[in-house]
N, C-alpha and C positions, 0 to 999 in steps of 0.2 A: 504493500501500502507504500505512496507519494503521496504527501501533502501540496497541499499548493493556495496560490493565494486567486481568490475564486470569486474576487468583486470587492468593491471596494468602499467605506465609511469613513462619512466626514464625524468625526466626536469635536466639538467643544465645552467649554464652562472652564467656572475659575476658583480657587481654594479656600479663606484666608481664614486666619487665623488671627486672635485680639489679645491681647491678657493685659486686666489695667490691675492699680491694685487702685483705690479710690483712697480709702479710709488707711491708715499709719497710728501706732503713740511707737514707744518705746520701750510698749509688752507684748503691743498685738497689729494686729495689722488685721487686712481685705485685700484677698485675693477674688480677678473674676477673669474666667477665659472663656474664648468664643470661636467659634468653629467653626464652618462652614465651606458646603462644599456641591458646585454645577453641575449638570453631563447633562450634555442637548447631545443629540445624537442621530441621526441620517443615514439611511443608506444609496449611497449614490448610484450604484450599481453593481447588477450581478457578474457580474462578467460575459453574457451575452444582449446583446443591444436588445433579443426577442425574447427575455427573459427577465420579467417584471415580479418577479413573486415566487417564492418556494416554502415551501414548510418548515419552522422552526418548535415542532409540535402541537402537541390537539389548537386546537384554536386559535392560533401563535401562526403569523408565515412573518417573514424578511418579505420589508416589500416594498420597493425603488421609489424614495422620495416619503419615505417614512420610518419611525426608530424602527432598531434590532428588535427582532422576538415578539412587536408588538402584536392586542389580542387583537382580530377580526371572527366577527363574525356577523351575523343577524342582526340588524338595533329594531324591536315592536315604537311607534312611534306613535300608534292608535291601535283603540278597540270598543267595542263597544260589547258593553252587561248589559245578561239582564235581571229584571227585582232579582230569577233565584239565582246570580249570579253565574250563569251561560255565557261565556264571550263568542263575538265572531266580526264577521267585515274586521279580518284583525292585519296591519299593513305596516310593512316594515320600509325602513329605509331602501329609499332607488339608486343610492350614492350618487345623487345630482340636484340634488337637493327637495327632492319631492318623494312618495311613498307611493309605494305598489305591493301588492298582498306576500305575506309571508312565504305562503308553501307555496308550490308548483301547482298549477290544472287541477291534480289529479286529486287534492291535498293535501297531499304526501311533503316529506323535504327529500330532500340531496335530488333532486331533478332538477336539468338545465331549467331552468320557466322556474324557479327558486328566485325570491327578491335576494339581492347579489350580497359578497359578507366587506362590511368596513368597519373605517380601525374604531375600537374601541378605549385605545389607550394604550398608553406604554407600561411595560414591564419593571421595565427600572425605574427607580427612584431618579427624578428629576435635582430633588435637593432633598441636602441630609449635614449635617449639626448634630453642636450639643452644645450647651452650657452647663459648667462648672463654676465652684463657687468654692475660694478654704478663709475661712477663721481659724487664728492663731493667737492662743490665748495664753498666758498665765506664763507667762516670757516666753512668749509661742514656743514653748514644752505639750500643749494641746491644740492641737488641730479638726479641723470640724469640716469634712469635704462633705458636698453637693454634688451629684454631677446628672443631669436630663441631657436624652441624645433622640434627633428626630428625623425624622425621612417621608418626603411626603411625593407627589406629585407621580405616582403612579398605581395601577391597577389589578389585582389578584381574583381569580378564582376561590371564591365559598365551597367549596367541594361537602363541607357537611351542609348548608341551607339545600344545596342545588340536592344532596341524595335527601334530603331529607323530606324536601316538597315536591320532588321527582317520583324517584326509584319508593319511597315509603309510604310518601304521601300522609302525613302524619307531622303537619307545619300549618300554623293555625290555616294562613292560606288557602290551604284545602275546605276547612271550616268553617272557615268565615270569609267564603269573598268579594262578599260584596263592602267587606269591611277595607278595598287596600282597592290601589289603582288598575282599572284595568285594565292596559300593557304586563303591568307584572304577573298575575290571575291567566293572561294570556297565554305569557312565557310557559308557564308555571305548565299550561294544562296541556303543555305541546306533544307533552311523551320525552321532553332531552330533542325535541329540533330547533327550538327558541332555550337559549344561556344567558343571555344577556342581564337576565337577572338576575345572576348570577357572576358575572364580573364587573368589582365594585372597586375605589377606593378602597384603598387599604394605606392613608397616610397615618404616622401614628407618630409621639410621643412616649418613651417610657425612661419613668426614676430608676439612673439602675445603679444609682447608688450612695445609703448616705452612711457616713465612715465618722466615728471619732479615735483619733493617736494620742495615745499620749507617751511622750518619751521620757524614761526615767530621770531621774538623779543621775550622776556621774557616777555619786558613792554606792548605790544598788545596785550599779552594772559591773562594780568591782568587785565587791561580794561575788557574782554570777562567774566574776574569770571572765566581764567581756568587756573590748573597748566604747559600744556604748549597746542599751537596750531599753525600747517598744509596747505598749499594750494598745491594740486596736482591736474596734468591738466595729462593722459593719457588715449595714442590710443589703443585698441586693434582687436588683428585679421585683421592686414593690409594686410598683403600680405602670399599666400600661392610660394615656388619652388613645381614645380610638374611636372613628364611629363603624368600622369594619364590622360585621357581622360573628365571624367563626372565632374557631377556640381561638388562632393564635398570629399579629397582621408577621410576625416574623417567620413562619412553621414552613415548611414547606418541604415535600418530593427529592430527594437530592440526587435523580438520574429515570431513564426511559421516557415517553412519550411526555405527562404531565411534570416533570420533573429537569435538572440539569441547569442550562444558566439563565434561561427565562421560561423558569419554573414555574411560584409564585403560584402553584396550587398547590392545596393541603387537605387531608379528608385524618382524622381523627387521630392530627396532631397531637403530640402534649405540649401545651406551652412551655413556656423556662420558667421551672421552680422558686419562688421566691426565697432564698433563705441566709439565714444570720453567718457570717465568719468572725471565730475568735480565734486572730493570731497573735507571739507573742516571736517579735524579733531579736533576733542578738547580733550584733555588732561583735567581729573577732580580727 
């Protein structure tokens, strides 16, 4: 097997890091840090001018003029709903600013006269960053730290909701459809033919860590035959702020057609566990 460069991608972005000490005294200080990174990429060519799109996994594609590994599927733009929750006249984006029937002429999906697959979003976050804060007290022996990081500008396949609502028929939409938008019910009722309702914004911010570290006096360290000693208490993965409805906006399959570099696809993946860590550090 021989690997070759088969296309061209244009990447651009910025990386910023800022640090500041807003307040300080002889025995204390407050430090802040902020980092930001952006990524914009677009596929310029797939090697052959006649080749404009190629698969990048389930519901994803590399398409000229769009981000790498982006989501492409039918998008429901309108539907009618009866008083009992039955949907009809389901219209999808026709890719030209208008609408067309989502299914083929025979009412099924996967035929030539289906609505086209349209761009539904990136799999790679457009923006990521972190905010950190450190307060040093007691002659700067006690250090209190907090870290929040975030990612935004991307979508993920919420396969937990997809499975519950379609395969298992065990979500609220199945029992009380009139409580929801007719477009969402139309997608759920399509038996997997329409999946746009499950490709959702996966932006998040996480409280990664709160910690306290106390550097012991030198005489205490010397009793341990150490040059320095400190004790730390840290809580990690403490909270997530997100509108993503699945188990964890960061969880993803690592391989297969639903995983890999453009995965953002998961089901029954355990969220990162919150944990408390106690550590004693000795320097020699």
